[in-house]
C-alpha positions in Angstrom: 0.0 0.0 0.0 1.3 3.4 -1.0 1.7 6.1 1.7 0.9 9.7 1.2 4.6 10.5 0.8 5.1 7.6 -1.6 2.4 9.0 -3.8 3.9 12.5 -3.8 7.3 11.0 -4.6 5.8 9.0 -7.5 4.1 12.1 -8.9 7.3 14.2 -9.0 9.5 11.3 -10.2 7.2 11.2 -13.3 8.7 14.6 -14.3 12.1 14.9 -12.6 15.0 12.6 -12.0 16.4 13.3 -8.5 19.9 12.6 -7.1 19.9 10.3 -4.1 20.6 13.0 -1.6 17.0 14.3 -2.2 15.5 11.1 -0.7 14.9 10.1 2.9 16.0 6.8 4.3 12.5 5.4 3.6 12.9 6.3 -0.1 10.5 9.3 -0.2 11.5 12.7 -1.4 12.5 15.2 1.3 10.2 18.2 1.9 12.9 20.4 0.4 13.0 18.3 -2.8 9.2 18.4 -3.2 9.3 22.2 -2.8 12.0 22.5 -5.3 10.2 20.2 -7.7 6.9 22.0 -7.5 8.5 25.4 -8.1 10.6 24.0 -11.0 7.6 22.4 -12.7 5.8 25.7 -12.5 8.8 27.8 -13.5 9.4 25.6 -16.5 5.7 25.7 -17.5 5.2 22.0 -17.3 2.1 23.1 -15.4 0.6 26.5 -16.0 -0.7 26.8 -12.4 -0.8 25.2 -9.0 -4.3 24.3 -9.7 -3.4 22.4 -12.9 -0.6 20.6 -11.0 -2.8 19.7 -8.1 -5.5 18.4 -10.5 -3.1 16.2 -12.4 -1.7 14.8 -9.1 -5.1 14.0 -7.9 -6.3 12.5 -11.2 -3.2 10.5 -12.1 -1.8 9.6 -8.7 -4.7 9.9 -6.4 -2.9 12.3 -4.1 -3.7 15.9 -2.9 -0.6 18.0 -3.0 -0.3 20.0 0.2 -0.1 23.8 -0.1 3.2 24.0 1.8 5.1 22.4 -1.1 4.4 25.5 -3.2 6.1 27.8 -0.6 8.8 30.0 -2.1 12.2 29.2 -0.7 
């Protein structure tokens, strides 16, 4: 069974290849990595808005992306 963090990790791995230092011991992306990924995908126009990204994550990965991952560094 996938956990919430596994689902978030799976979503971002669909778009970005992360170096091993961006993962926790359990294999999930760190909070910092998810933040970087969300901002990168928006900046690079993979998604035109947070709403589009959140909708895709929900539809394709059955996960609701938390608002805190969109926080500017």
